[in-house]
C-alpha positions as CSV (number, residue, x, y, z in Angstrom):
1,M,74.7,99.3,109.2
2,K,74.6,99.4,113.0
3,R,74.2,96.6,115.6
4,S,70.6,97.7,116.1
5,D,69.9,96.1,112.7
6,N,70.2,92.8,114.5
7,L,73.0,91.2,112.4
8,S,74.9,89.3,115.0
9,V,77.2,87.1,113.0
10,I,79.6,88.5,110.4
11,G,81.7,86.4,108.0
12,I,85.1,87.2,106.5
13,I,87.0,85.0,104.1
14,A,90.8,85.4,104.3
15,E,94.3,83.9,103.9
16,F,95.9,86.3,106.4
17,N,99.2,85.6,104.5
18,P,100.3,87.4,106.7
19,L,97.7,89.4,108.6
20,H,98.5,93.0,108.1
21,K,97.0,96.4,109.0
22,G,94.6,96.3,106.0
23,H,93.2,93.0,107.3
24,K,93.0,94.5,110.8
25,Y,91.0,97.4,109.4
26,L,88.5,94.9,107.8
27,L,88.2,93.0,111.1
28,D,87.6,96.2,113.0
29,E,84.8,97.2,110.5
30,A,83.2,93.7,111.0
31,K,83.4,94.1,114.8
32,K,81.5,97.3,114.5
33,Q,78.6,95.5,112.8
34,G,78.2,92.2,114.6
35,E,78.5,90.5,117.9
36,T,80.5,87.6,116.5
37,V,83.0,87.6,113.6
38,I,83.8,84.3,111.9
39,C,86.8,84.0,109.6
40,V,87.2,81.2,107.0
41,L,91.0,80.8,106.8
42,S,93.0,79.2,103.9
43,S,95.0,76.1,104.5
44,N,98.8,75.9,104.3
45,F,98.8,75.9,100.5
46,V,97.1,79.0,99.0
47,Q,95.4,80.1,95.9
48,R,98.5,81.6,94.2
49,G,100.0,78.1,94.0
50,D,102.4,78.5,96.9
51,T,102.8,77.8,100.6
52,A,101.4,80.2,103.1
53,I,104.0,82.3,104.9
54,A,103.2,80.6,108.2
55,E,101.3,77.5,109.3
56,K,97.6,78.0,109.6
57,R,97.5,77.7,113.4
58,I,99.8,80.7,113.7
59,R,97.5,82.6,111.3
60,T,94.5,81.4,113.3
61,L,95.9,82.8,116.5
62,S,96.8,86.0,114.7
63,A,93.2,86.4,113.6
64,L,91.8,85.7,117.1
65,K,94.2,88.3,118.6
66,S,93.2,90.8,116.0
67,G,89.4,90.6,116.6
68,A,88.0,87.4,115.1
69,D,85.8,85.3,117.4
70,M,86.0,82.0,115.5
71,V,88.3,80.7,112.8
72,I,87.2,77.8,110.6
73,E,89.3,76.1,108.0
74,L,89.1,76.2,104.2
75,P,90.7,72.8,103.4
76,V,93.5,72.7,100.8
77,L,91.3,71.2,98.1
78,W,89.5,74.6,98.1
79,S,92.2,77.0,99.4
80,M,94.6,76.1,96.6
81,S,92.0,76.3,93.7
82,T,90.3,78.6,91.3
83,A,88.5,81.7,92.5
84,Q,85.2,79.9,91.8
85,N,86.1,76.8,93.9
86,F,87.8,78.9,96.6
87,A,84.6,81.0,96.9
88,L,82.2,78.1,96.9
89,G,84.1,76.3,99.7
90,A,84.5,79.4,101.8
91,V,80.9,80.7,101.4
92,S,79.5,77.2,102.0
93,A,81.5,77.2,105.3
94,L,80.0,80.5,106.3
95,K,76.5,79.4,105.5
96,E,76.8,76.3,107.7
97,A,78.5,78.5,110.4
98,G,75.4,80.8,110.5
99,A,77.0,84.0,109.1
100,E,74.3,86.5,108.3
101,K,76.5,88.9,106.4
102,I,79.8,88.6,104.5
103,I,82.2,91.5,104.4
104,F,85.1,91.6,101.9
105,G,87.6,94.1,100.6
106,S,87.5,95.2,97.0
107,E,89.1,97.7,94.7
108,N,85.7,98.9,93.5
109,G,84.3,99.6,97.0
110,N,80.7,99.7,95.8
111,I,78.5,96.7,96.6
112,Q,75.7,97.8,94.3
113,T,78.1,97.8,91.3
114,L,79.4,94.4,92.3
115,L,75.8,93.0,92.7
116,K,74.9,94.3,89.3
117,T,78.1,92.7,87.8
118,A,77.2,89.4,89.5
119,D,73.8,89.6,87.7
120,I,75.6,89.9,84.4
121,L,78.0,87.0,85.1
122,C,75.1,84.8,86.1
123,S,73.0,85.5,82.9
124,K,72.5,83.0,80.1
125,E,73.5,85.7,77.6
126,F,76.9,86.1,79.3
127,S,77.6,82.4,79.2
128,E,76.7,82.1,75.5
129,K,78.9,85.1,74.5
130,L,81.8,83.9,76.7
131,S,81.9,80.6,75.0
132,K,82.2,82.3,71.6
133,E,85.0,84.6,72.8
134,L,87.0,81.7,74.3
135,K,87.0,80.0,70.8
136,N,89.1,83.0,69.6
137,G,92.0,81.8,71.8
138,I,92.1,84.7,74.3
139,T,92.6,84.1,78.0
140,F,89.5,83.4,80.1
141,A,90.1,86.6,82.1
142,K,90.2,88.8,79.0
143,A,87.2,87.1,77.5
144,R,85.2,87.5,80.7
145,Q,86.0,91.2,81.0
146,K,85.2,91.8,77.3
147,V,81.8,90.2,77.5
148,C,81.0,91.7,80.8
149,E,81.6,95.2,79.5
150,A,79.6,94.4,76.3
151,L,76.6,93.6,78.5
152,G,76.8,96.8,80.5
153,G,79.4,96.0,83.1
154,E,81.8,98.6,84.4
155,K,85.1,99.0,82.6
156,D,87.9,96.9,84.0
157,I,85.7,95.7,86.9
158,L,87.1,92.2,86.5
159,S,90.7,93.2,86.1
160,S,91.3,93.4,89.9
161,A,91.8,90.4,92.1
162,N,89.6,91.4,95.1
163,N,86.8,92.5,92.9
164,N,86.8,89.1,91.3
165,L,86.9,87.2,94.5
166,G,84.0,89.3,95.9
167,L,82.0,88.6,92.8
168,E,82.6,84.9,93.2
169,Y,81.4,85.1,96.8
170,I,78.1,86.6,95.7
171,I,77.7,84.0,92.9
172,A,78.6,81.2,95.2
173,A,76.0,82.3,97.7
174,R,73.3,82.4,95.0
175,S,74.2,78.9,93.9
176,L,73.9,77.7,97.5
177,N,70.5,79.5,98.0
178,Y,72.3,81.3,100.8
179,N,70.5,84.6,101.5
180,A,73.5,86.4,103.1
181,E,73.9,90.1,103.0
182,F,77.1,91.4,101.4
183,E,79.1,94.5,102.1
184,T,82.4,95.6,100.6
185,V,85.1,97.8,102.1
186,K,87.1,99.7,99.6
187,R,90.7,98.5,99.5
188,I,93.1,101.3,100.6
189,G,96.8,101.5,99.7
190,A,98.7,99.2,97.5
191,M,96.9,96.9,95.1
192,H,96.9,93.1,95.3
193,D,100.4,91.6,94.7
194,S,101.9,95.1,94.4
195,L,105.5,95.6,95.6
196,E,105.0,99.3,96.2
197,E,104.8,101.0,99.6
198,A,101.6,102.7,100.7
199,R,99.5,103.3,103.7
200,F,98.5,99.6,103.6
201,V,101.0,97.4,101.7
202,S,100.2,94.2,99.9
203,A,100.7,90.8,101.6
204,S,103.0,89.9,98.7
205,L,105.5,92.7,99.7
206,L,105.3,91.7,103.3
207,R,106.0,88.0,102.5
208,E,109.0,89.2,100.4
209,K,110.4,91.3,103.3
210,L,109.7,88.6,106.0
211,K,111.5,85.9,103.9
212,S,114.5,88.2,103.6
213,G,114.5,88.8,107.4
214,N,113.4,92.4,107.2
215,F,111.1,92.4,110.2
216,G,111.7,96.1,110.7
217,F,109.8,96.8,107.5
218,A,107.0,94.4,108.5
219,Q,106.7,96.2,111.9
220,K,105.3,99.3,110.1
221,Y,102.6,97.4,108.3
222,M,101.5,94.5,110.6
223,P,99.7,94.7,113.9
224,E,102.0,93.9,116.8
225,E,99.8,90.9,117.8
226,S,100.3,89.5,114.3
227,L,104.0,90.1,113.8
228,E,105.0,88.8,117.2
229,L,103.7,85.3,116.3
230,I,106.0,85.1,113.2
231,T,109.7,84.1,113.8
232,P,112.3,83.3,111.2
233,E,111.9,79.6,112.1
234,S,108.2,79.7,111.4
235,I,108.4,81.2,107.9
236,S,107.7,78.8,105.0
237,D,109.7,78.7,101.8
238,I,108.6,76.4,99.1
239,K,112.2,76.3,97.7
240,R,113.1,74.0,100.6
241,I,111.0,71.2,99.0
242,E,111.6,72.0,95.3
243,T,113.5,68.7,94.7
244,A,110.9,66.8,96.6
245,I,108.1,68.2,94.4
246,L,110.0,67.4,91.2
247,A,110.7,63.9,92.5
248,V,107.1,63.2,93.4
249,L,105.9,64.5,90.0
250,R,108.3,62.3,88.1
251,T,106.5,59.2,89.6
252,K,103.1,60.4,88.3
253,T,101.5,58.6,85.3
254,E,99.5,60.4,82.6
255,E,96.4,58.8,84.0
256,E,97.1,60.3,87.5
257,L,97.7,63.7,86.0
258,S,94.5,63.5,84.0
259,V,92.3,63.8,87.1
260,L,93.8,66.9,88.5
261,P,91.4,69.7,89.4
262,D,90.9,72.6,86.9
263,L,92.5,70.7,84.0
264,S,91.4,71.2,80.4
265,E,92.3,70.8,76.8
266,G,95.0,68.2,77.2
267,L,97.1,70.2,79.5
268,E,98.0,67.0,81.4
269,N,100.0,65.9,78.3
270,K,102.0,69.1,78.4
271,L,102.5,68.7,82.1
272,Y,103.6,65.1,81.8
273,S,106.1,66.0,79.1
274,A,107.5,68.9,81.1
275,I,107.9,66.9,84.3
276,K,110.4,64.5,82.5
277,T,112.8,67.3,81.6
278,A,112.4,70.1,84.2
279,K,115.3,70.7,86.5
280,S,113.6,73.3,88.8
281,L,110.1,74.6,89.5
282,D,110.7,77.7,87.5
283,D,111.9,75.6,84.6
284,L,108.8,73.4,85.0
285,Y,106.4,76.4,85.0
286,E,108.2,77.8,81.9
287,K,107.8,74.5,80.0
288,I,104.1,74.2,80.8
289,K,103.3,77.9,80.2
290,V,100.8,78.6,77.5
291,K,99.0,81.9,76.6
292,R,95.6,80.9,78.0
293,Y,96.7,79.9,81.5
294,T,97.9,82.1,84.2
295,L,101.1,81.2,86.1
296,A,99.0,80.8,89.3
297,R,96.9,78.2,87.6
298,I,100.0,76.3,86.5
299,R,101.5,76.4,90.0
300,R,98.3,75.1,91.4
301,L,98.3,72.2,89.0
302,V,101.8,71.3,90.0
303,L,101.1,71.4,93.7
304,S,97.8,69.5,93.3
305,A,99.8,66.7,91.7
306,F,102.3,66.9,94.5
307,I,99.8,66.6,97.3
308,G,97.7,64.0,95.5
309,A,94.6,66.2,94.9
310,D,92.1,65.2,92.2
311,N,88.9,66.7,90.7
312,K,86.4,64.7,92.8
313,F,85.6,67.6,95.1
314,F,86.1,70.4,92.6
315,M,83.1,72.8,92.6
316,E,81.5,71.1,95.6
317,P,80.6,72.7,98.9
318,L,82.6,71.6,102.0
319,P,81.6,68.2,103.5
320,Y,82.3,69.4,107.0
321,I,83.2,72.4,109.1
322,R,86.5,72.3,111.0
323,V,87.0,74.8,113.8
324,L,90.6,75.9,114.2
325,G,90.1,78.3,117.1
326,F,87.8,80.5,119.0
327,S,87.6,83.3,121.6
328,K,85.5,83.3,124.7
329,N,82.8,85.0,122.7
330,G,83.2,82.5,119.8
331,S,82.8,79.6,122.2
332,K,79.2,80.7,122.7
333,H,78.6,80.6,118.9
334,L,80.2,77.1,118.7
335,K,77.1,75.7,120.4
336,N,75.0,77.1,117.5
337,L,76.9,75.0,115.0
338,K,75.0,71.9,116.1
339,N,72.4,73.1,113.7
340,S,74.7,72.7,110.7
341,S,73.7,70.3,108.0
342,V,77.3,69.0,107.8
343,P,79.5,67.5,110.5
344,V,81.5,69.9,112.7
345,I,85.0,69.0,113.7
346,S,86.3,70.6,116.9
347,R,88.3,67.7,118.3
348,T,90.2,64.8,116.8
349,A,87.5,62.2,117.8
350,D,85.1,64.0,115.5
351,I,87.1,62.8,112.5
352,N,85.9,59.2,113.2
353,N,82.3,60.2,112.5
354,L,82.9,61.6,109.0
355,S,81.7,59.9,105.9
356,A,84.2,58.2,103.6
357,N,84.2,61.2,101.2
358,A,84.7,63.7,104.0
359,K,87.5,61.5,105.5
360,K,89.2,61.7,102.1
361,V,89.1,65.5,102.3
362,F,90.6,65.4,105.8
363,E,93.3,62.9,104.9
364,T,94.3,65.1,101.9
365,E,94.5,68.0,104.3
366,A,96.7,66.0,106.8
367,K,99.0,64.9,104.0
368,A,99.4,68.5,102.7
369,T,100.2,69.7,106.2
370,D,102.8,67.0,106.6
371,L,104.5,68.1,103.3
372,F,104.1,71.8,104.3
373,G,106.1,71.0,107.5
374,L,109.2,70.4,105.4
375,T,109.1,74.0,104.0
376,L,110.1,75.3,107.5
377,E,113.6,75.9,108.7
378,T,112.9,73.3,111.4
379,P,110.6,70.8,109.8
380,L,107.4,69.8,111.6
381,E,106.7,66.1,112.5
382,C,104.0,64.3,110.6
383,G,100.5,63.9,112.0
384,I,100.0,67.4,113.5
385,E,96.4,67.6,112.0
386,Y,95.6,64.8,114.5
387,T,97.5,66.0,117.5
388,R,97.3,69.8,117.6
389,K,94.5,71.0,119.8
390,I,92.0,73.7,119.0
391,I,93.2,77.2,119.8
392,K,91.3,79.1,122.5
393,T,91.7,82.7,123.5
394,E,90.0,85.1,126.0
């Protein structure tokens, strides 16, 4: 696709955890196709059930310096959630922000294959067969792949993380009646969460190297404008608040745990029991672990209990758009957001105009950021969600 096709606003959904050269490649591809590139950026707690490597404003500036024109926030209630909820929140944000096309990376690299797979996943037959498979006690992921293949889906299409997220973006857009165009860029280099070196390494490997102080390694795989924003003092480590997490969890009642998002089959009882005896986070995860649930899902449950998240907003679109930063070009598009059907937050005063439900989302976000601040070498003060200004670049 070329600019002459009149697509002016391109959307990207990302964690930039941290922003590496693979992400820069995706941003460059988006810039070739649109006048304005909008990124939806995960909050300070991310989908794998951990803290982001750096505070979201550092990652926002990194995105703007790497080619994004506007960065909007994916609040913690969506950023630290299932692929389905993550996608619904992010795609709803891009819809309200006026993105005409969404570009994402995938292991498959073929958008027609992914669209066909989305058709299968949205079918009534798939839903019926999946329910039967889940009764056999296998994991959701395995049951989903098995049924998808039985209905004509490509082998192992659902076994890769970025394929799955891309499919969820497509499915979310359909549920929102959002007629966005989709394009996928084939993932090059190391796979998601891989610790192997390649042309483009995974964010997991970069986080590991950065936390160990190996900035020389990161220099090979991160754009200079991204790496220069990260200092040893700005790197988050959840281990710094491990005791705090366990302490907060020990105060939780069974009733409070029963309303956590993405909870099923009495898992709250197992969680409640484990909390009373666990002496570390790893110990807690091990005590909760069951065959059907991934470690990431268990970590998300633990952190949801820690920050006080509940299921009220689970599988709901965002109640507002919050702009974290924009370039000179992005400032022009900001004026178009007045047509959004949800409130737009670009300054602290806008918070006062939110509905009660939307304010609860923002208050949870503010609380999560206050807790995230303790994971840094030099803790951040409370209240920065109300005091930090929007980031502007040329």
